[in-house]
Residue, then its C-alpha position, 0 to 999 in steps of 0.5 A: m500500500i505504501s509503495g502505491v502511495v509513493i508512486r502516485v505522489i511521484v506521478y502527480t508531482l511530475v504531472v504538476y511540474i509538466i503542467t507548470r511548464m506547459r503554462l509557461g508555453k513549453r511545447w514539449a510539455r503540451l505534447t508530453l501531457a497529451v501523450l501521458l494523460g491523453v493516451i495513457g490516461t484515457l486507456s487506463l479509464v477505458i481498458d477495464p470496461i473494454s476488457w469486460l465487454a471483450g470477455g463476453n459480457s453484455l451491456r445489459e449485464v452492466f445494469t442487472e449486476a450493478d451494485l452501489l459501487f458501480f453507480l458511484i464510480a461509473p459517473i465519476r469515470t465518465v466525467h473524468l473521461a469527458a474532461v480528459i477529452a475536452a482538455l486534449v481538444l482545448m490544448f490544440l485549438p488555434a488559440a492554444n497553438t498561437y499561445f505556444r508559438g508566441s512563447r518561443 
């Protein structure tokens, strides 16, 4: 348990550092966040449901076998996924591109 907490603290510290670099207009930071959080983060959110469906389960079973924990976690995971996708889109809009070009 302690090692998991330590790993999370290291990862979150690294992400905060990269975010501060992105705020300063560093293009490498934007690309790093897009890959790490956009691709890997998104995969971490969807791999369990996809694996479950690939295991032969149906969407109907989701609701017939759902417990309280599912009804608490599913909306949080959905909002988190939507926030990640929105952040990825916003990071590469024309205004953001202009910001990063101007920060050189």
